[in-house]
Structure formats: structure tokens, C-alpha cells
C-alpha positions in Angstrom: 0.0 0.0 0.0 3.0 2.3 0.4 3.4 4.6 -2.6 6.4 3.9 -4.8 8.2 7.0 -6.0 7.2 10.5 -5.0 8.1 11.7 -8.5 7.5 10.6 -12.0 11.2 10.9 -12.7 14.3 9.8 -10.7 15.3 6.3 -9.8 15.0 3.6 -12.4 11.9 1.7 -11.3 11.1 -1.5 -13.2 7.7 -1.7 -11.4 7.0 1.7 -13.0 8.0 0.4 -16.4 5.7 -2.6 -16.0 2.8 -0.4 -14.8 3.3 2.1 -17.6 3.3 -0.6 -20.2 0.2 -2.3 -18.7 -1.5 1.1 -18.5 -0.8 1.9 -22.1 -2.1 -1.5 -23.2 -5.3 -1.1 -21.2 -5.9 2.4 -22.6 -5.3 1.2 -26.2 -7.5 -1.8 -25.7 -10.3 0.3 -24.2 -10.2 2.7 -27.1 -10.2 -0.2 -29.6 -13.2 -1.7 -27.7 -15.1 1.6 -27.8 -14.4 1.9 -31.5 -15.7 -1.7 -32.1 -18.9 -0.9 -30.3 -19.4 2.1 -32.5 -18.5 4.7 -30.0 -21.0 3.6 -27.3 -20.0 5.5 -24.1 -18.5 3.6 -21.2 -20.5 3.2 -18.0 -20.5 6.1 -15.6 -17.6 6.2 -13.2 -17.2 7.8 -9.8 -15.5 11.1 -10.2 -15.2 11.9 -6.5 -15.0 9.3 -3.7 -13.7 8.8 -0.2 -10.7 6.5 0.2 -9.4 4.7 3.3 -6.4 2.6 4.0 -8.2 -0.7 3.4 -9.4 0.4 -0.1 -6.3 2.3 -1.2 -4.9 -0.6 -3.3 -8.0 -1.0 -5.4 -9.4 2.6 -5.3 -6.2 4.4 -6.0 -3.2 2.2 -7.2 -5.2 -0.1 -9.4 -7.5 2.6 -10.7 -4.5 4.8 -11.6 -3.7 2.4 -14.5 -6.9 3.7 -16.2 -7.2 7.3 -15.1 -5.1 9.8 -13.1 -6.1 9.7 -9.5 -5.8 13.1 -7.6 -5.7 12.6 -3.8 -7.0 15.4 -1.5 -5.7 15.0 2.0 -8.1 16.9 4.3 -9.6 17.1 7.8 -12.9 18.4 9.1 -11.1 21.0 11.3 -9.0 22.4 8.5 -10.5 25.7 7.2 -8.3 25.9 4.0 -9.5 22.3 3.2 -13.0 23.6 3.2 -12.0 26.1 0.5 -10.0 23.7 -1.7 -12.1 20.6 -1.4 -15.2 22.0 -3.2 -13.0 23.5 -5.9 -11.4 20.1 -6.6 -14.8 18.4 -6.6 -16.2 21.0 -9.1 -13.2 20.6 -11.4 -13.4 16.8 -11.3 -16.9 17.2 -12.7 -15.8 19.8 -15.2 -12.8 17.7 -16.4 -15.4 14.9 -17.1 -13.3 11.8 -16.4 -9.9 13.0 -17.4 -9.0 12.6 -13.7 -10.8 11.3 -10.6 -10.6 12.7 -7.1 -9.9 10.5 -4.1 -10.5 12.2 -0.7 -8.5 11.0 2.3 -9.6 12.1 5.8 -6.2 12.3 7.6 -7.8 11.9 11.0 -9.1 8.5 10.1 -6.2 7.4 7.9 -3.0 8.3 9.7 -1.0 5.6 8.0 -1.6 7.0 4.5 -0.9 10.5 5.9 2.5 9.3 7.1 3.4 7.1 4.0 2.9 10.0 1.6 5.1 12.2 3.9 2.4 14.9 4.1 3.7 17.9 6.1 0.5 20.0 6.3 -3.0 20.0 4.9 -4.6 20.5 2.6 -2.2 18.5 0.5 -2.8 17.3 -3.0 -1.0 14.4 -4.6 -1.6 12.4 -7.8 -1.1 8.7 -8.7 -0.6 7.7 -12.3 0.1 4.1 -13.3 0.9 3.2 -9.7 3.4 6.1 -9.3 2.8 8.9 -6.8 3.9 12.5 -7.1 3.1 15.6 -5.1 1.1 18.4 -6.7 0.7 21.2 -4.3 -0.1 22.2 -0.7 -2.5 24.7 0.7 -5.7 26.3 -0.8 -4.2 27.4 -4.1 -6.0 29.8 -6.4 -8.2 28.2 -9.1 -6.0 29.3 -12.0 -3.0 27.6 -10.4 -5.0 24.4 -9.6 -6.2 24.3 -13.2 -2.7 24.7 -14.5 -1.4 21.8 -12.4 -4.3 19.6 -13.4 -3.7 20.3 -17.1 -0.1 19.4 -16.7 -1.1 16.2 -14.9 -3.6 15.2 -17.6 -1.0 15.9 -20.3 1.7 13.9 -18.5 -0.6 10.9 -18.0 -1.5 10.8 -21.7 2.0 11.5 -23.2 4.1 9.3 -20.9 1.7 6.5 -19.9 -1.0 6.6 -22.6 -3.7 7.1 -19.9 -6.6 9.3 -21.0 -9.2 8.4 -18.4 -12.8 7.4 -19.2 -14.6 10.6 -20.3 -18.1 11.1 -19.0 -20.7 13.7 -19.8 -20.1 17.0 -18.0 -22.4 17.2 -14.9 -22.4 13.4 -14.3 -23.0 12.4 -10.7 -19.6 12.8 -9.0 -20.5 10.2 -6.3 -21.9 7.5 -8.5 -20.7 4.0 -7.9 -18.3 2.8 -10.5 -19.6 0.1 -12.8 -17.6 -3.2 -13.1 -14.9 -2.8 -15.7 -15.6 -4.3 -19.1 -13.3 -7.1 -20.3 -11.0 -6.2 -23.2 -9.2 -8.6 -25.5 -5.7 -9.5 -24.7 -2.9 -7.9 -26.8 -0.9 -10.1 -29.2 2.2 -9.9 -27.1 0.7 -10.1 -23.6 2.0 -13.6 -23.0 5.6 -12.8 -24.0 5.6 -9.6 -22.0 4.2 -11.4 -19.1 7.1 -13.9 -19.3 9.5 -10.9 -19.2 7.8 -9.4 -16.2 7.8 -12.8 -14.4 11.5 -13.2 -15.1 12.2 -9.7 -13.7 10.2 -10.5 -10.6 12.3 -13.7 -10.1 15.5 -11.8 -10.6 16.2 -13.6 -13.9 17.6 -10.7 -15.9 18.9 -12.9 -18.7 15.5 -14.4 -19.1 13.8 -11.0 -19.1 16.2 -9.7 -21.7 15.5 -12.7 -24.0 11.8 -12.4 -23.5 11.8 -8.7 -24.5 14.0 -9.6 -27.5 11.4 -12.2 -28.5 8.7 -9.6 -28.6 10.9 -7.1 -30.5 11.8 -9.7 -33.1 8.1 -10.0 -34.0 7.2 -6.3 -33.3 10.2 -4.0 -33.5 8.2 -1.0 -32.6 6.8 -2.3 -29.3 7.4 0.5 -26.9 7.0 -1.5 -23.7 9.5 -4.2 -24.9 12.0 -1.5 -26.0 11.9 0.2 -22.6 11.9 -3.1 -20.7 14.8 -4.4 -22.6 16.9 -1.3 -22.1 16.3 -1.4 -18.3 16.8 -5.1 -18.0 20.1 -4.8 -19.9 21.1 -1.9 -17.6 20.5 -3.9 -14.5 22.3 -6.9 -16.0 25.3 -4.7 -16.6 25.5 -3.4 -13.1 24.8 -6.7 -11.4 27.9 -7.8 -9.5 29.7 -4.4 -9.8 31.6 -3.0 -6.9 30.2 0.6 -6.8 33.1 2.0 -4.7 35.7 0.5 -7.1 33.9 1.6 -10.2 33.5 5.2 -9.0 37.2 5.3 -7.9 38.3 4.1 -11.3 36.2 6.8 -13.0 37.5 9.5 -10.7 41.1 8.5 -11.2 40.8 8.2 -15.0 38.6 10.9 -16.5 39.5 10.0 -20.0 39.0 6.2 -19.6 35.8 5.7 -21.6 35.2 2.2 -20.2 35.5 3.5 -16.6 33.1 6.4 -17.3 30.6 4.2 -19.0 30.4 1.8 -16.0 30.1 4.8 -13.6 27.3 6.2 -15.8 25.4 3.0 -15.5 25.6 3.1 -11.7 24.6 6.8 -11.8 21.4 6.0 -13.6 20.5 3.0 -11.5 20.9 5.2 -8.5 18.5 7.7 -9.9 21.2 10.3 -10.8 20.0 10.7 -14.4 21.5 14.1 -15.1 24.9 13.0 -13.7 24.9 9.9 -15.9 24.1 11.9 -19.0 26.6 14.7 -18.2 29.3 12.1 -17.5 28.9 10.4 -20.9 28.7 13.7 -22.8 31.9 14.9 -21.2 33.5 11.6 -22.2 32.4 12.1 -25.8 34.1 15.5 -25.6 37.4 14.2 -24.2 37.8 11.0 -26.3 38.1 10.0 -29.9 37.7 7.0 -32.2 36.2 3.8 -30.7 36.2 5.2 -27.1 34.1 8.2 -28.2 31.7 6.0 -30.2 31.3 3.6 -27.2 30.4 6.5 -24.9 27.9 7.9 -27.5 26.3 4.5 -28.0 25.9 4.0 -24.2 24.3 7.4 -23.9 21.8 6.5 -26.5 21.0 3.3 -24.7 20.4 5.2 -21.5 18.1 7.6 -23.3 16.0 4.4 -24.0 16.0 3.6 -20.3 14.5 7.0 -19.4 12.2 7.4 -22.4 12.1 9.9 -25.2 9.4 12.1 -23.6 11.6 13.0 -20.6 12.8 16.6 -21.0 16.2 15.6 -19.7 16.6 13.3 -22.7 15.9 16.2 -25.1 18.4 18.5 -23.3 21.0 15.7 -23.3 20.5 15.0 -27.0 21.1 18.7 -27.8 24.3 18.7 -25.6 25.5 15.5 -27.3 25.1 17.1 -30.8 27.2 20.0 -29.7 29.8 17.7 -28.3 29.9 15.7 -31.5 29.9 18.6 -34.0 
């Protein structure tokens, strides 16, 4: 029940990759099913609902694979909460299913309050594809709240393929959610499932091979590409002595092999910008095969993070300058 990362970026999280891939598949399948039915609208969903510790897994984590879940931490004695809560509820209806609002009474749910690291209320978080991130604290102005929600909706769609389940504006915000409709399995679900199972078992070699099997049949499969890049990264750092690797890199700034190994450790540790900068500097300092090896590894790490991450775009520009 504990939230995973408090940010959509940072440490390399294979659970996040799996969740994102599953979320994208569900979203694509739901759209395909809607098209097959001739655009028949989906059953009404709850747009605003109360959440407790017992229901957090199903009502927030699982649901976040289908729609961004905004969490409002509040208490009855909190005056700013009484200003922000109605605003969020009204916007949930206005956004018509592009996000849902889960309300958590902190007095009755101290464990959730602590697990999210809430410092004061009102506090607003979001969960997308099982990943939690803070949005803002306090009774923010409506314009600011709208801006944050717009960014959240855009992030959910662009990075995870999650667009929610649109409903007619004015729908009952407290209506009980209907049972989800079954959707057909994707053509590579079984192979991707094998890859996920191998990762869960710590069989990185098996995961690598399973992802390669998917890509052999479907070279453009985004989930398999991302999963393969991360599995190969973890396979490379397995058995490394971090202290020894970092000492070698510090002692030999122009040693491409030492810098490449240290960059892998940087990324696994969540130091994305450090990993990118290290390899770009190595490209600047080296030539020939060493330079090409650093460039290739940097491109591989771009695949690990994903092309939509702004740090990847900035690093691509920096790499171009280093090369030309």
C-alpha cells in the first residue's frame, strides 16, 4: 500500500515500467473496444469518492492504471481544506473523467498520511500508473490548480497513454463505479508477461531474452524496448563494486570504459543528469572507438529513461554540440 516513487522521474523503477506498459495496453484496448462498439459511451464512473487505508490498493493504485487519481488529504477541522475541497470536486466534474478525485480524511487514515510524507493540509498528490507525485499544498488559487491539473492530464497521456474514461459533464460525482468491461488481450501479452515474471524472479537474462522475442516480432513495441533497455542496464551493473567503479572513474577521467560503467551506476541510483553529463563529457574528451562507445551507451540510457523525458531532449542537444 506504500506509494512507490514520489516523483514521475528519478530512480529507475522496473515496477513503473511494467505499470506504464500495462496502463498503455489497457488504454489502447479500451479505445479499440469503444471503436468496435461504434463509440458507445462507457458506463459512468465515480469522479469523486472517499478512500481509506483498506481500499487504497483498489481505489487508487489499481485505478490509476486507467485514469489519473488526484488525492486530496483533508480534515474536518482544516479551514483551508473547506475552500480547496469543493473546488477540486467541481473541477473533477468539469474535467469529465480525465482525472478522478480520491478524498482522504487524515484523522481516520494516519498511515496514509505518514506514508505520503504529508507535512501539512490541505495537501494534493496524484497517482498515475501506480506512481505517486506531489502536486501542491494549501488552498491554491483556481487558476493555479487548473494549470497543475492540465499538466497532470497531459503527462498521463503522453508518458503513460492514460486518457481516463470521459463522461458527460455534470455526471454524478459520487456515482458508484460500474464493473470494468473485459477487453481482448494484446498479441504480445503472454511474452511480455514472461518478461515481467523473469524480472520479478531476478532472472535478468530471461527477461532480456523475452523482451527480444517480442521485438523480433514487433520491432516498434514501446514496452518491450523500454523493458529491454532497463533489464540490460540492471544486468550490466549486477555484480559491480560501486566503490571500485567510482574510484576508477574519478582516477581516470579520459577512460571511456570506466566512465561508461560509472554512468550505468549513476542511472540505476537515480542520478539521471549525472549519468548523461558524464557520458557527454566523455564524448568531448575522447576520440575514435572510445568516443563512439560513450555515444552509444548514452543513446542506450536515453531508451531507459524514455524519449518524452525533458532531460533526454536536453542531453540530445548537448550530445550534438559535443559531436559537432
